[in-house]
C-alpha angles and dihedrals in degrees: 000000000000091000093047092049090049092051092048092052092047091052094049096045090047090057089053094053129077119218106290126230100282104025098092090052094056096041096048091048093048095046094047091048091052092049102044107003094232115157103195095109111085120192098164096248134081123276104241100091094044092053093044090054090048096050097085090046088066085074089069107091099198103055112137126206111215094213091156092060116112089233090063094043091051096040091241105153093191094060095036093052090051091051093045098048107029105028112024095035104020093127093059098030094111092055090047090053093050097045096045093055095054097079090052091053090049091054091050089055091049089052090050089056089049091052089052092048096050095047091045091047091055097048127342147303094290091057090050093050093048092049094046092045091055090047098047092048096043108120092211092056091045091048096054099031092076097045127092096237131114093247102092092035096055090041090053097048094043089053095044092047090052091048092048093050092046090053090050093050091050096051112004115217131154093240091054089045092052092046091050091051092050094048090046088056092050089051091053090048091049099054143343093238085075088076086085088071092073099063091038092053090046092054094044092048092049093051094043094044093049091047095054103032114005115225093347092053090044093054093043095055094041088051090050089052090051090052091047087052090057090051088047092053091048091052092050089049090050092052086058091050092255090287119174129190149102119322111229110237094017105060095217128115109234140160113270096012092183089062092054093044090056090048092053090049089052092053089055090047093053090061092056119098104219129192114271137179123215133157092349095311128114112209144145125253128011140309123206092224093057097085092037091059093039092053092048096046104038102037111085110257093231089058092050093047094045090046090056089050089048091053088053089051092051092050091045090061097053094172094062110035094075090054088060096046092137089061095063105018096059097054090041094055093039092052093044090054091049090056091062098042124111092221108094095170107124155310088280089078091065095036092110091069093058100079089049090053089052092052091048090047089054089063088070087090087074087070096045096096094123128063096241091052091052090050091048091050091048090048092054090049092052089047089055092051094048092048091051096047092047093061096045124161096008097069096148090066095054118137122168129236093274088064093044095246134289096309088065094044096098089064088070115023134348122170111088089347097071109353123035098144096273107131108070094114090055091048091051091051092048095049091048092049091049093044091237107158099188139012138190102245138197104186126191104201147064099246107098112239088220088072088068093045092253111155111207147155113231125251128184106297147153120282086034117246118259091262108030091181090061101065122133096229143112114179096216099032109030115190118261115267144068118318126200110194126178114233093239091055093041090063092038095240094157104011123113088237111037089198093060093112098030090122090063096043089062093056134065118261122233097220142342129223113217090329092283102080122052123198125211132180113215117200128203111287132204108008103016092195096050117122113253113266121234111210126186112205126197114185089332118109117224088238090062094065107113117246089234090059092054093045096043103039109015103037089194144062090224094108126162108200125201121189126211143156106249091202091068110013146028129208123208106192119211117248127009103001146177134182128214123190144144114285092241098029101095122100111244092236090061094045090054096048109030119008113084117189090220086070090061108109105164147007137193142169120248127220091276094052095255118143116241125193132206120208132189099236123199127173095209094053101042113019111038099047090054093048093049091049102042113018133097110235102193133071136177132238130198131186094214129072096238106041124215127193088256095055101047127092128197119241126188115227143278104070127169128234107208092326086285107090128025120207109210103163149351139188139197107231095214095179089057096059109124133226089252089065096259117160118212119214126184117200124193121212142175124208111236103174133016113276120229101178139049108268135196132199112219124208116185129181107212132189134214092279093050095254118143113241096179139355144179120194115186150115110195094196127090095248095197090060096057127104131206111278095030117137123221131195113194126189119214122191123195121185111211133166118231090256092051091045092056091053094055111110100165142015114210127199133191146142131248141173112255094212096055101016088227114151121228118240119247115239134179114235114272091012136099095203111118112226096188134277099284144033129221120232130219132217101044107180116235124214091263089062094065 
């Protein structure tokens, strides 16, 4: 019943949790290794757990391997995992998540049986039930037992290997010896922390052998351990399909070279001082107190108290505790090693000691000879059950009563102990229930929120968004709206500036999702009646705007940023508008035509000493007069692929491209043609409808046979940041030789989505008749015009 209840809770909590930060890395590596046996992806741990998690996924018939992705070609497991899970297999990603977690749950149940067996073997049935009860209700076990990470796997095999060797030491037999060697091999193939088993077994064998047979017993058991080590090595080799070859970075040919390559990568990793968060401080490296505090605050108090009682029981029976030296020596050495490590990244790194603590806690029944002791023991057991059920299904966020519960957890530790990117399903359900269509979001995780139909605007986050400069965030004056901020980012555990979200930490949250995502509602600040400000930003993050600029010129935090590359494009926002850019960042062609120094209203230096400028930026004053003076206002259309003078028709601008962009003019900047034969084209656009995809404008120079002599496909504006009514000026540059230039008969222009490559249809304003998917331009400058 305990095992069934544990499995049911694991299943339910797994369905409530999105793929956490690392899971896609392990699963994609394991599945790819099973399918093609390639060893280029290195995750610094053995392959067994990854392949076990991937085995059920083989049942899915439509899994695609993105072997043409740059992440695979370069051996970058971050990029490859993203391509595997969320692009190549996005339609079946939810089934992949569910199937891959099942083997981990199965291992946790096997370990629960092992905990029961060891505690029962030491005393009786009641000890086994107490130990297994503590284990099956432990929130830390339940949290990690439904995640595709090595943690539960290596914990299980370390524990089972210790149990198997202990059983052999108690009553030596060749079957027990062979079983112990095999399980020891599985432990080594599951995780490198299992290496600690070797010195522990050597010490235990020496003590046990000497106690029962002096030198002869000592040599016999140490020899048995050596033989078990040979069996262990053979099992590890078998896990790697008995491969043999050179070890990259070592130069030797060894069995299972992939295993040794991962081990060498791990040794390099251990010398790295990673970012860590502890007691409100972000630092690099490790602190000895980290795992002391983590053990005290995340282990259920009943388990800690019963473990102390179990230690007393072991010491009370002096004649037996040395016979079970593996039971207490292994967790003692493992924990002691954790205290000196430089990796302060979570309770999961001491998870292997937890089943041993449960077995020791089970020995408390030895002391329950009086009625009050039995009642106290039963009370602690009930406390453990209530604490576990009260946190369901959010086990990863568990903190005990000493910490004040999960809502206080971020005061102590965060990454993988509270927030590991697990609560996207809950956020989706909350936003849907509250009818919130879009949020500003700082997400700590690798699962894309889009997979759960969460519409958001990016904030500073970890991992950083694809375009860190394009985040909708100002640290002192956040934009009005609803904010969803992951706990790890809220405290700045991985951010470049830990104080990024200090403004929010000083204010009450509106709601929390599974304890790892906090929601805030930001009102209008300063002048609440001020008109929203439209700000065009070129290589200047919104967060870099000085507070004095907002207070002096904007008078509101209601800012609508647009991002563009001032070397190739300009944005003219509709309404009350400003532009901020680097002092030397504007293309000369734009400075000549549009940017008037009298519009300059402010300047400041950024953190790197670069000069930034702020302009008052009006469409009516800068854009439209230039267009009326310089631009062509007619284009041609043709129903056939290779136009002829007889098949083209003249159309007066503007024309629409998919009711999204409106082309209302263009000009050939003859004076800007370069010595390499480049032709410079400026196209003028107006945004008609909001854009939800990355777009590109194509310009192709085509000859009489339809061949393309030159082209330039681009839109140097963040299309998702634009609003209806915005004006865009885009520069196109085509490099053509004089021979190529003379062959050009037409220049065609159109718009397409970069994600699907689908072209937008061309429409005349106020008409639904499709004119094609391109227009033809007039006035192409020949070489003689330079």
